[in-house]
C-alpha positions in Angstrom: 13.2 15.4 6.0 10.1 14.2 4.2 7.6 11.9 5.8 5.4 10.0 3.4 1.9 8.6 4.0 1.6 5.2 5.5 0.7 2.7 2.9 -2.4 0.5 3.6 -0.4 -2.5 2.2 1.6 -4.6 4.5 5.2 -4.5 3.0 5.9 -8.0 4.2 2.9 -9.8 2.7 1.7 -7.3 0.1 -1.8 -7.7 1.6 -3.9 -4.7 2.7 -4.5 -4.2 6.4 -8.2 -4.4 7.2 -9.8 -2.5 10.1 -12.3 -4.6 12.0 -15.8 -3.2 12.3 -17.5 -3.3 15.7 -19.7 -6.2 14.4 -16.6 -8.2 13.4 -15.0 -7.6 16.8 -18.2 -8.8 18.5 -18.3 -11.9 16.3 -14.6 -12.6 17.2 -15.4 -12.2 20.9 -18.4 -14.6 20.6 -16.3 -17.2 18.8 -13.5 -17.0 21.3 -15.9 -17.3 24.2 -17.7 -20.3 22.5 -14.3 -21.9 21.9 -13.4 -21.6 25.6 -16.8 -22.9 26.8 -16.6 -25.9 24.4 -13.1 -26.7 25.6 -14.3 -26.6 29.2 -16.8 -29.4 28.4 -14.1 -31.6 26.9 -16.6 -32.5 24.2 -13.6 -33.3 21.9 -11.9 -35.4 24.5 -9.2 -34.8 27.0 -6.3 -34.8 24.6 -7.8 -32.3 22.1 -8.8 -28.6 22.3 -10.2 -25.9 20.1 -7.9 -23.0 19.1 -9.0 -19.8 17.6 -6.8 -18.8 14.7 -6.6 -16.3 11.8 -5.7 -17.6 8.4 -3.5 -15.0 6.8 -3.9 -16.5 3.3 -7.7 -16.3 3.2 -8.0 -13.4 5.7 -10.6 -15.4 7.6 -10.9 -16.5 11.2 -10.9 -20.2 11.9 -11.2 -22.6 14.8 -8.9 -25.6 14.8 -9.2 -28.8 16.7 -5.6 -29.6 17.8 -3.9 -32.4 19.7 -2.8 -30.8 23.0 0.6 -32.6 23.0 1.7 -32.6 19.4 -0.2 -29.4 18.3 -1.2 -31.3 15.2 -4.3 -29.9 13.5 -6.9 -32.6 13.5 -9.8 -30.6 12.0 -10.6 -27.1 11.1 -14.0 -25.3 11.4 -15.4 -22.0 10.2 -16.3 -19.8 13.2 -20.0 -20.0 12.4 -20.0 -23.8 12.8 -18.4 -23.4 16.3 -21.1 -20.9 17.3 -23.8 -23.3 16.2 -22.2 -26.1 18.1 -22.1 -24.0 21.3 -25.7 -23.0 20.9 -26.7 -26.6 20.4 -24.8 -27.6 23.5 -26.6 -24.8 25.5 -30.0 -26.0 24.3 -29.3 -29.6 25.3 -27.8 -28.8 28.7 
């Protein structure tokens, strides 16, 4: 029986699998925490919430503002924007 090397390409999508660096993991953690804190303030209203997501097409993390009931995406933000919003909120609190 022969065992071949594992291909770095995902056979389902044809895209390469990227390993996250420690810096990327820290940024992801910060964005998720900021998203949770902003949701706690209900700054976007009672019926909306921020959701952290990963866009498979662009290979970039995103934060989406979604309707809690319908799950419709109302807006989409780059993670850096959410971190700035959270920092601004902390400064004015």
